[in-house]
C-alpha positions, -999 to +999 in steps of 0.1 A: +027-027+785+014-063+776+035-063+745+066-057+762+055-081+787+051-103+758+081-098+741+103-103+776+089-137+781+099-145+751+133-139+749+136-157+783+124-183+770+142-185+740+177-177+762+172-203+786+172-227+756+203-215+740+223-214+767+230-252+772+245-250+739+282-248+731+300-239+701+327-264+711+333-290+686+337-326+706+335-359+697+332-374+668+326-411+657+345-441+670+340-473+654+352-498+625+365-479+595+364-489+562+407-477+556+421-508+538+455-494+537+472-497+573+508-506+563+537-483+550+542-511+522+507-510+504+512-470+511+539-469+496+520-486+465+487-469+471+471-441+448+472-402+454+445-395+478+438-424+494+426-431+530+453-450+554+455-454+592+492-468+604+501-474+635+542-473+641+570-448+656+582-412+639+618-422+639+633-388+631+622-351+624+632-339+591+622-305+597+594-284+579+563-303+596+578-339+583+591-366+597+605-406+592+578-428+600+582-465+601+561-494+611+571-534+607+567-534+570+591-501+562+597-462+563+575-435+546+580-398+546+548-379+568+537-348+569+522-334+598+506-303+604+510-285+640+474-275+644+469-321+636+490-328+667+462-314+691+483-321+719+498-359+711+537-359+724+556-386+708+594-395+707+605-422+683+596-446+715+559-442+713+540-461+698+512-441+677+483-445+651+483-419+621+455-412+598+454-392+565+457-400+528+489-406+505+501-379+486+522-391+455+537-372+427+562-386+398+590-390+418+576-393+460+551-410+477+544-392+509+514-395+536+498-364+543+482-365+581+451-359+592+450-368+628+474-387+650+470-405+683+486-428+706+485-463+701+466-488+725 
């Protein structure tokens, strides 16, 4: 009987510890970034896999998750997977910030976007 009571107390105590925990992923770092590439002109010259953070506008959808993106320095093709929009809606007049990396090959340079947010 005492063993059953002890086990019951332990189960109740441990369940209350875990009750406040969730599996939902929230938050993250907010602060300075070490990303040096912040314009389309520099991104077009950057090496493959270089991290970028660009502020500008999407002018057009090119289909297959590709878009024409522009800032004050030029235009580049970007790829945004549907899951990476995370609820952001944009028109050609909506200023956004994209983060991702350069994807360059023999005859092309694009940006593989990891996140999209509205510019402040």
